[in-house]
N, C-alpha and C positions, 0 to 999 in steps of 0.2 A: 503494501500498500504506499502512493505517495501522495503530495500534494504540489500543485503545477502553482508557480510565485508569478505575477505579471507582474512588469517595474520599467518605471519610469526617471531617468536620471533626473534630479532635480538642477541641477549645472555643467558645466564642463567638468569632466574630472579623467586621471589617467587611469586606467586598469592597475587597478594595485593589486599584485600577483602573492604581497601578505597579506591578504582578506580572514583566513582560517582562523585564528584566534577572537577577533571580531565575527564573524558570522555565528560561531559557537556560542559565543558569548549574548547576542539578542534573541539564539535558539532559546538556551535555559532561561534569559528573562525571558522569554513567555509562558516557560512552564515553571516559573513562581507561582507559590501557592497552589499547585493543581499539587495533585496522588502526585507524580512525577518529580517533584523538583527534592524531594530527597535522594535522587540517583546522583547530583551534581557532583559531590562528592565521594559518591560508591568507587572500592578499585573492582572494577569490572568494567565490561565495555558497555557502554549504553545505549539504547534500543533506538541509535536512529541516525541516520548518515546523510548528510548534504552535498548537491552538486556544487559544480561556480557555479557563480551571477557568468551566464552567458549569453552569447556570444564572447570570449574574453578578449574582446580592442579597446583601445579609449572613448569615447563616449561624448558627445555633446549634451545639450541641456534637453529635454524630451525623448533622448533616444532612450529606445526601448530593450530591454534583458530580461531574462528569464532562471527561476531558479527554484532547483527541484531538493524539497525533502519526504523523505523514506523511514521507515520505522515498523516493520512487524504488528504496532501498536496502534491498531486506528482512531484509540479512545484519544491517545498522546497528541497520533497530530493533529484531532481535532483542536487541543488546546492550544494550541502552535498555529492552527489555521485563525483559529478565535480572534486569537491576539493579534494579529496580520492585518486581520480585515478592521480591529478596533485600531486600534495602533499601526497609520497606516506607515509613518515615517519609518526609515528602514536603510541606516549605516553602515554599510560594511567597511571597514575600514576607511578611507580617504575619498569613497565612492560614495554619494549620497544618492539615493531613491525615495521614490513613492507606493506605495502598494495598490494596483490598479485591481488585481482580481487575485485570487485565491481556487484552486477549484481542485477538485478530488482526480487521481488517478490510479488504474489498479492492472499494474503489467504484470503478464504471464508467459511464462518461459513455453504453458500447451500441455496438453495433454502425451499418454503416453503413444513413443514416434516419431512424437514431433523434434526437427530440426529448427536448428536457427543457432546465431553468434550474439554472445554479449564481450563488450567491448567495455575498458572502463576508462569512464569520464573524467576522473582525475587520478594523479599519480595513487600508485599502493606503494603502501608500507609492511617492506616483511623485515623482521629481523629475529638475526637466527642465533639463540640463546650460545654465549659459551660452554655450558657442558654437551652439546652439540657438536662442538668444533671436529673434535676427532673422528665423528661418523663421517663426516660427509668433509674428510680430506682438508681443512682450512688451516692453514699454519699461523696463528695471527696471535702473538703471545698479548693477551687480553682480558681481563673478568668483564667486559662490555659485550652488549650483545652484539652483532655485524651486522649492518645493512645489506641487504641481497643485492649482490650483482650478479653479472651474466657468465663472471669468472668462474662463480661455486656451484657450474650449473643447474639443470632446472629441478632435478631432485627435491635442494633444500627448501627450492621456494613453494613448493606442490605441498608439502609436507607440512611446514610452516603455515601454509593457508589452510591445508585440511582442518592440519590440527585445532587453526582457529574459528572455523565454523562450525569445527565439533564442541568447543567451549560456545559458543552462540546458541546452537541447539540446542544445547542444555539449557539456555536462562532462558528461550522466548519460547520452544517447541511443547509438548505436552511431555513429561516424563518417558510415557507409555511407546513414543516414534520412536525409531530408529536413527541414531546421529551418522554424515557423511562413514566414520571411519566403521561403523557397525553393520554395513552391509558389501556387499560382492563389486569390484567396476568402478572406474574413475567419475569426478566432480565432468568435466570434459574427455572430447574426444581431440583435438586441434589444440595444440598453444601458441601462439604466434606474441613475440614480446616485439612493442611495435618499437620501444625509445627507454632509454633509461638514465637519470637525471639526474642532479643534485640542484634543492632550492636552503633557503635558509628560514626557520622555519619558530617564529615565537608560539615556547609550550603555553606559556604561563606570563603575565604582564613580566618586563624587565628582566625574563630567558627567553634566550633565544640558540640554537642549535641548529646545524647543517643535518639535513640530512641525504641519504637518495632514497630515489624514485621510482619506480615501470611501468608504464604503460602496458596493455597486453587486449590483444582479442583471442576469443575462448568459444571453441565451438562444441556445439553439446548438443545429444540427440535424448531426449527424454527417457527414460529405460520402464519407471512406473510412478508409483505414485509417491513410492519414499523420494527419487530420483528429483520428481518436479519440485516437490516441498521443500528440497537442498538448495535446488538452483532457483526458486523465489526467494528463501530466505538469503541468498548473494543481494537482490535485485534491494532485499527492505534494510538490509545490516550491511553493507557493503562489505567488499574482499581486502581480506587481510587487515590491518592496525589502526589504529588514530583515526577510526570511520569518522567521530563524534567530531573532527577538522575538519569533514570534508574528505579526504581520503577515499582511496577505491572505492567509489560507486562506481556503478555499474549501468549500463544500459543494455536494452536487447536492441541490436543494431542489423539483423535478416530476422527472418519466421520464417517457417515452410511447416505447417501441420497439414 
């Protein structure tokens, strides 16, 4: 489930690539005093992921942009939508907008047998914990997690993505339903790395780090209802880590039912 927010620029502005922390703050502000406010400081993945304001280019006053916010929890999205409709000023970093419309969307990867392609609209964060370095042949003398890079090969990337989705599945899906690692078969049929890049990311006010990100295209064929649920969960919570900062947002870019 997701909401599509239409935006109009309130004055000329350069596109702010360091928007992540400010946008996350605005979403949490929308959830203030709601039943989900106490999740803000919880040591667990947040139940939402956002796109970037798109298209990502400099703007003049009156230009239109869009923003997607996804979650497995429809009620949480309803609180965000209500707040964005009531308080229509939306400033994302140095980009000042007014909300002109908020509407619901329900993307679905399709019934079993459907083939399609998912593409990450924002960079994916995958960090390999130091206790897995030997398993993957990573020769790094550090007790800090290592950002995935192409030289680490595909195996650690896919393993960490599945482990991450397992954790989200346990948080956001019913206990009796099998998670991704409980069933046979892979999440995806094919993988295409589009690019890797590094950007400065504000973690909290006054704290900035350089993160290595990657963008991907994933092909899939829906095997059964469990696989469908796992793929749809990716649409709701994102791929990889730091989704509440807007990383790992996923879109369906092709679909053949």
